[in-house]
C-alpha positions as CSV (number, residue, x, y, z in Angstrom):
1,M,-39.8,-5.6,30.4
2,S,-39.4,-2.3,28.5
3,E,-38.1,-2.0,24.9
4,L,-34.9,-0.4,26.3
5,D,-34.4,-3.3,28.7
6,L,-34.9,-5.8,25.9
7,D,-32.3,-4.0,23.7
8,I,-29.8,-4.0,26.6
9,E,-30.5,-7.7,27.1
10,R,-29.9,-8.5,23.4
11,R,-26.4,-6.8,23.4
12,I,-23.4,-9.1,23.2
13,S,-21.7,-9.0,26.6
14,W,-18.4,-10.7,26.2
15,P,-15.4,-8.4,25.5
16,V,-13.5,-7.9,22.2
17,P,-9.8,-8.2,23.0
18,E,-7.0,-6.2,21.4
19,P,-5.5,-7.9,18.3
20,E,-2.2,-9.8,18.9
21,L,-0.2,-7.8,16.3
22,S,3.5,-8.1,15.7
23,D,5.6,-4.9,15.4
24,D,6.7,-6.1,12.0
25,I,3.3,-5.8,10.4
26,H,2.9,-2.9,7.9
27,P,1.8,0.1,10.0
28,A,-1.3,0.9,7.9
29,L,-2.5,-2.7,8.0
30,A,-1.9,-3.0,11.8
31,D,-3.7,0.3,12.4
32,A,-6.7,-0.8,10.2
33,V,-7.0,-4.1,12.2
34,R,-6.8,-2.3,15.5
35,A,-9.4,0.2,14.3
36,A,-11.7,-2.7,13.2
37,A,-11.5,-4.3,16.6
38,T,-12.1,-1.1,18.4
39,A,-15.2,-0.3,16.3
40,Y,-16.5,-3.8,16.6
41,R,-16.1,-3.6,20.4
42,A,-17.9,-0.2,20.5
43,S,-20.7,-1.4,18.3
44,R,-21.5,-4.3,20.6
45,H,-21.7,-2.0,23.6
46,R,-23.9,0.5,21.7
47,F,-26.3,-1.8,19.8
48,G,-28.2,-5.0,20.4
49,R,-28.2,-8.0,18.0
50,D,-31.2,-6.8,16.0
51,D,-29.7,-3.3,15.4
52,L,-26.3,-4.7,14.4
53,A,-28.0,-6.8,11.7
54,V,-30.1,-4.0,10.2
55,V,-29.4,-3.4,6.5
56,V,-28.4,0.2,6.2
57,A,-27.1,0.4,2.6
58,Q,-26.2,-1.5,-0.5
59,G,-22.5,-2.1,-0.6
60,A,-20.2,-1.4,-3.6
61,D,-20.0,-5.1,-4.1
62,G,-23.8,-5.3,-4.7
63,T,-24.6,-7.1,-1.4
64,P,-26.5,-5.6,1.6
65,T,-24.5,-3.7,4.2
66,M,-25.4,-4.4,7.8
67,R,-24.9,-1.7,10.4
68,V,-22.0,-3.7,12.0
69,D,-20.3,-3.8,8.5
70,E,-20.7,0.0,8.1
71,L,-19.4,0.9,11.6
72,V,-16.3,-1.3,11.3
73,E,-15.5,-0.3,7.7
74,N,-15.8,3.5,8.5
75,A,-13.1,3.0,11.1
76,I,-10.9,1.1,8.7
77,A,-11.4,3.9,6.0
78,E,-10.3,6.5,8.5
79,A,-7.2,4.4,9.3
80,A,-6.3,4.1,5.6
81,T,-6.7,7.8,5.1
82,R,-4.5,8.6,8.1
83,H,-1.7,6.5,6.5
84,G,-2.3,7.9,3.0
85,V,-2.9,4.5,1.5
86,N,-5.8,3.4,-0.7
87,L,-8.6,1.0,0.5
88,L,-10.5,-1.6,-1.4
89,S,-13.4,-2.9,0.7
90,E,-16.8,-4.5,0.3
91,E,-19.0,-1.6,1.2
92,V,-17.1,1.6,0.2
93,G,-15.5,0.0,-2.9
94,F,-12.3,1.7,-3.8
95,L,-11.1,4.7,-1.7
96,D,-8.4,6.4,-3.7
97,N,-5.8,8.3,-1.6
98,G,-3.4,8.5,-4.5
99,S,-1.0,5.8,-3.3
100,A,0.7,2.9,-4.9
101,T,-0.2,1.0,-1.8
102,T,-3.7,-0.4,-1.2
103,L,-5.3,-2.2,1.7
104,V,-7.5,-4.9,0.3
105,L,-9.7,-5.7,3.3
106,D,-12.8,-7.5,4.4
107,P,-13.9,-5.4,7.4
108,I,-16.0,-8.2,8.9
109,D,-15.8,-11.6,7.3
110,G,-18.7,-13.4,8.9
111,S,-21.0,-10.3,9.4
112,A,-24.1,-12.4,10.2
113,N,-22.1,-14.2,12.9
114,A,-20.8,-10.9,14.3
115,A,-24.3,-9.4,14.4
116,A,-25.9,-12.4,16.0
117,G,-23.2,-12.9,18.7
118,V,-21.7,-16.0,17.2
119,P,-18.0,-15.6,18.0
120,L,-16.7,-16.5,14.5
121,S,-15.8,-13.4,12.6
122,C,-12.6,-11.8,11.2
123,V,-11.1,-8.7,9.8
124,A,-8.8,-10.0,7.0
125,G,-6.8,-8.7,4.1
126,V,-3.6,-7.7,2.5
127,V,-1.2,-4.9,1.7
128,A,-1.0,-4.7,-2.1
129,V,1.7,-2.6,-3.8
130,D,0.9,-1.9,-7.5
131,G,-1.6,-4.7,-7.4
132,V,0.7,-7.3,-5.9
133,A,0.0,-8.6,-2.3
134,T,3.0,-8.3,-0.1
135,E,1.7,-9.4,3.3
136,A,-1.6,-10.6,4.9
137,V,-3.3,-10.5,8.2
138,T,-6.3,-12.4,9.5
139,C,-7.6,-11.4,12.9
140,W,-10.2,-13.4,14.7
141,L,-12.1,-10.6,16.3
142,D,-13.6,-12.4,19.3
143,T,-10.2,-13.7,20.5
144,G,-7.7,-11.2,19.2
145,R,-5.8,-14.1,17.6
146,V,-3.8,-13.1,14.4
147,W,-2.4,-15.0,11.5
148,W,0.3,-13.0,9.6
149,A,2.4,-13.9,6.6
150,K,4.6,-12.1,4.1
151,A,4.7,-13.2,0.5
152,G,7.7,-15.3,-0.3
153,E,8.9,-15.6,3.3
154,P,8.8,-18.6,5.7
155,T,5.9,-18.8,8.2
156,P,5.4,-20.9,11.3
157,Y,2.2,-22.2,9.9
158,R,2.1,-25.6,8.2
159,T,-0.9,-27.4,6.5
160,T,-1.7,-31.0,7.3
161,G,-0.2,-32.2,4.1
162,R,-3.3,-34.3,3.3
163,T,-3.5,-35.3,-0.4
164,S,-7.0,-36.9,-0.6
165,V,-10.5,-36.0,0.3
166,E,-11.1,-39.4,1.6
167,G,-10.8,-39.2,5.4
168,S,-10.3,-35.4,5.4
169,E,-11.7,-32.7,7.6
170,L,-13.1,-29.9,5.6
171,C,-14.8,-26.5,6.0
172,L,-17.4,-25.7,3.4
173,L,-19.4,-22.7,2.5
174,R,-23.1,-23.4,3.3
175,P,-25.0,-25.1,0.4
176,K,-26.6,-22.6,-2.0
177,P,-28.9,-23.0,-5.0
178,G,-26.9,-24.2,-8.0
179,S,-24.1,-25.7,-5.9
180,R,-26.0,-28.2,-3.6
181,D,-25.1,-31.3,-5.7
182,A,-21.4,-30.4,-5.7
183,W,-21.6,-29.7,-2.0
184,M,-23.0,-33.2,-1.3
185,R,-20.4,-34.8,-3.6
186,V,-17.6,-33.1,-1.5
187,A,-19.2,-33.6,1.9
188,S,-20.0,-37.3,1.3
189,R,-16.3,-38.1,0.7
190,A,-14.9,-36.2,3.7
191,D,-14.6,-37.6,7.2
192,R,-15.9,-34.4,8.8
193,V,-17.4,-31.2,7.5
194,R,-17.8,-27.9,9.3
195,V,-19.7,-24.8,8.2
196,L,-18.4,-21.8,10.2
197,G,-19.6,-18.9,8.1
198,T,-16.3,-17.1,7.8
199,T,-14.1,-17.8,4.8
200,A,-11.1,-15.9,6.2
201,L,-11.0,-17.9,9.5
202,E,-11.6,-21.2,7.7
203,C,-8.7,-20.5,5.3
204,A,-6.4,-19.6,8.3
205,L,-7.3,-22.9,9.8
206,V,-6.2,-24.6,6.6
207,A,-2.9,-22.7,6.8
208,E,-2.1,-23.8,10.4
209,G,-3.2,-27.4,9.8
210,S,-6.4,-27.4,12.0
211,V,-8.4,-28.6,8.9
212,D,-7.4,-30.0,5.6
213,G,-9.3,-27.7,3.3
214,F,-12.0,-25.2,2.6
215,A,-14.2,-24.8,-0.4
216,D,-17.0,-22.9,-1.9
217,P,-18.3,-25.8,-4.1
218,G,-19.3,-23.6,-7.1
219,S,-21.7,-20.9,-5.8
220,D,-19.4,-18.0,-6.9
221,T,-19.9,-16.3,-3.6
222,H,-16.4,-14.9,-3.0
223,R,-15.1,-11.4,-3.8
224,I,-11.4,-10.7,-3.9
225,M,-11.4,-9.4,-0.3
226,D,-12.9,-12.7,0.9
227,L,-9.8,-14.5,-0.3
228,A,-7.0,-11.9,-0.4
229,A,-5.4,-12.9,3.0
230,A,-5.6,-16.6,2.1
231,L,-3.8,-16.0,-1.2
232,V,-0.7,-15.1,0.9
233,T,-1.1,-17.1,4.1
234,V,-2.1,-20.6,2.7
235,P,0.7,-20.8,0.1
236,A,3.3,-19.7,2.7
237,A,2.2,-22.6,4.8
238,G,2.6,-25.2,2.0
239,G,-1.0,-25.1,0.7
240,V,-2.7,-23.7,-2.4
241,V,-5.7,-21.5,-3.1
242,L,-7.5,-22.0,-6.4
243,D,-10.8,-21.0,-8.0
244,A,-13.1,-24.0,-8.6
245,F,-13.5,-23.0,-12.2
246,G,-9.8,-22.1,-13.0
247,R,-10.2,-18.3,-13.0
248,P,-7.2,-16.3,-11.9
249,F,-7.4,-14.1,-8.8
250,V,-7.0,-10.4,-9.5
251,L,-6.4,-7.7,-6.9
252,D,-8.3,-4.9,-8.7
253,P,-11.3,-2.5,-7.8
254,D,-13.8,-4.4,-10.0
255,L,-16.1,-5.8,-7.4
256,S,-18.4,-7.4,-9.9
257,R,-15.8,-10.3,-10.1
258,R,-16.8,-13.5,-8.2
259,W,-14.9,-16.7,-7.4
260,S,-15.5,-20.1,-5.8
261,G,-12.4,-20.3,-3.7
262,V,-10.8,-23.5,-2.7
263,A,-8.0,-23.6,-0.1
264,A,-6.3,-26.9,0.4
265,A,-3.4,-28.4,2.3
266,T,-1.7,-29.7,-0.9
267,P,-2.1,-29.3,-4.7
268,A,-3.3,-32.9,-4.9
269,L,-6.1,-32.3,-2.4
270,A,-7.1,-29.1,-4.3
271,E,-7.3,-30.9,-7.6
272,E,-9.4,-33.7,-6.1
273,L,-11.8,-31.1,-4.6
274,L,-12.0,-29.3,-8.0
275,A,-12.8,-32.6,-9.7
276,L,-15.6,-33.3,-7.2
277,I,-17.1,-29.8,-7.6
278,A,-17.0,-30.2,-11.4
279,G,-18.9,-33.5,-11.2
């Protein structure tokens, strides 16, 4: 088999559907999500798994940029510019188009999944006006499914209402050096633990009541765009989003900031998770 044949064989064959977007979503946010899905679809036709995972740059957030990240973010940046709004994103950092409105977006949350062909990745983020989030979208790229919420307005999503870790179903960030003991404390108390590799999707599942909570148990992995959508969607559904160490979330261009995000069905569950993480 030739190298070309191998590359074609390694490409991800299943289609990327159009996002299921409401007409009520902010036009710039909707356009950015559609652009992300289109770019992701095109990248899977053009490149194999290995090429999608190639590191092509160092992102503005200090982490490696995969080719799949770059291709999708470039499309989102073009959409933001078309609408004359700013963009805060992992790879490009802050793109200033002179607007009071900024899209705070994670172009692909779950990049490693996306590059490998694991169908668990999202584009997710918020519209922020003068630093205040007004609405959020999380789009599961491999299904087109969308969670949308406006700050301060009712939403059809509802958390499970669980108040205790005992017997809960949780999603956790994978164990990392420095947080493994806390990871085990949380995991040993839960009834079931999943590690999906995409914070945005896992927080959306908290909002709709598919799982009771999600946590980074102290590794300080999250940037603001990892959690921005959850900060609107989860509270609108009756839950809470907190930092494991009590730090406030700030929608600003400083990508050196890190958090250990905890999304929970109720404040009581969140506080118990925070206590377990603290030890």
